[in-house]
N, C-alpha and C positions, 0 to 999 in steps of 0.2 A: 511075672507078667509074660504071657505068650500072645503074640499076634498071630492068630490062626485063621484059616480060611473061613469067611463068613462071620467072624466074631462080632461085627457091628450090626448083624442082622440084615434087614432089608428096609426099603423105604416105608413099607407098611407094617413092619414088625421089627422095630429097633431094639437092640440089646445094648447093655452098658458094658464097657470094658474098664477094669480097674485102672486108675490113673488117666483115663481118657474120657471121663464123664462129660467133658466139654464138647465131644464129638457125637453126632447122631447121624446114622445112615440116612441119606436123602436130604441132609440139611441144606438150607438155602440162606445165603448171607451176601449174595452179590459177588462172591469170590474173585478177588483180583489175582489169585494164584491159579485157581482152577474152578470152572463152573461145571458142576456135575462130574467132576473128575473121579477116576477110579483109584481106590486106595489098595495097595498091595504090600505083602511082606517080602522078605528077601528070597523066598522060595518061589516067587511068582504066583502066589495065591491071592485072590481078591478078598479083601477084608470088608469092604463096603464102598460107598461112593457118596459124593456130595460136594458142595461148594467149600472151598478153603480160601481164607484170606491170610494176610501177613500175620495177624494175631494168632491164627490157628497154627501156623508154622512154628512160631516161637513156643506155643503151648505144647505142641507135639515134641519138639526138641527137648523141652524141659521134662516131659513125661518119660522120655527115653533115656534120660541120664542114668548111668550105672547099669545099662542094659546093652546087650549085643543085638537087639532087635533093630530092624530098619523099617521105615515107613516110606513107601514109594508112591508117588503120585503120577498118574497118566491122565491125559486129556479125556474128555467124554468120548470123542471120536475113537481114540485108540483103545479105550477100556470098555466100550459098549458097541458103538455103531459098526465097528469092523467085524463084530461077531454076530450081527443080526442076520438071521436066515429067513425070517418072515416078518415083514413090516406091519405095524399096527398104527392106529390113529395117533397114539402117543407112545412114548418109550416103554411104559409098563405093559403095553398090549403087544409088544414085539416078542418074537421067539428068537433066542440066541443059541449059538452052538454050545455044546458042553464045555469047550475050551475057554469060554468067556470067564468061567469061575477060577481057572488056574492055567493061564497061558504059558507059564514057565519063566525061568530066569532070563533066558535069551530075549524073549519078547519084551519083558518089562525093562530090561536094560536098554534095548533098542529104542523104546518109546518113552522112557522116564523123563518127566519134566523137572522133577525135583526128588532127591533122595535125602531123607532126614534120619540122622543117627543122634545118639546122645551127646556126641562131641561136635558135630558139624552139620550144616545144611548144605548139601552138595547140589550143584546145578550142572548137569551133564551138557557139555558143549554149548554153554551159554556164551554169547559174544559180549554181552553187556548185562550188568546187574546193578540195580540201585544199591546193592550192598557190596560193591567191589572192594571197599576198604574196611569191611567189617570182618573181624577174625572168626566169627561164627560161620560165615558163608564162604564157600569155595567152589570154583569152577573146575570140573574134571572132565576128562575125555570118556568116551563110551568104554574104551578098553580099561581105564582105571575104575570105572563104575562096575564093570563085570568082575574085576578082581576084588573090589570091596564086597560085593555080594557073595562071591565064592568064599572069601575069608570069614565073613560073618556067619555064613551057613555052616562052615566047619565048627566054629565056636558054639553055635546054637545046637548042633547035633550032639556035641559033647555035653553041653548043659542038660539037654533033654534026656540023654542017656543016664545021667547021674540021678 
C-alpha cells in the first residue's frame, strides 16, 4: 500500500485505496477530530480531505499496521484556506495555489493535528487528550514529529526503490 498524492481523489471524483475503503474524499460525518481536514502522507503531499472522527482514527491506525506509511491530518484552515488565492461562494469554487497539493514536510509538521502510524496515534504538542492513559496514543513535540517523518521517509524511499 502506498499513500500517494491525490490517492483518495477529490470531493466529486472519489477513488478507493486498498485497506482504506472506509474513507472517502469529501466525507461528512460530523468529525470530532477534523471537519474538512486535509489528509497528508509523510512527504507532505495531500491525499484527500474530509471529516474524521475517533472511529476513523482507529480504522486508519489498523489499516497502517505493518506499514511505514503515515497519515497526517491538518485542519481545514491549514490544509485549504491558507492556500486560497481567489475566493468563491463555496470552497469548491475557490482557486488555490499549486502548493496546496504538496506543501511539504515542514509545513505539515508545523500544522499537524494528529499523525497516525501503524504503531501509534501521535498528537503533536497536545496539552490534554481524552486518551492520555491509552498506550496507542502519544503526545509528541513538533521536533519529535519532524524526526518521525524524516525516519519514515527514509524507510519508504528504501521500500519504493526495491
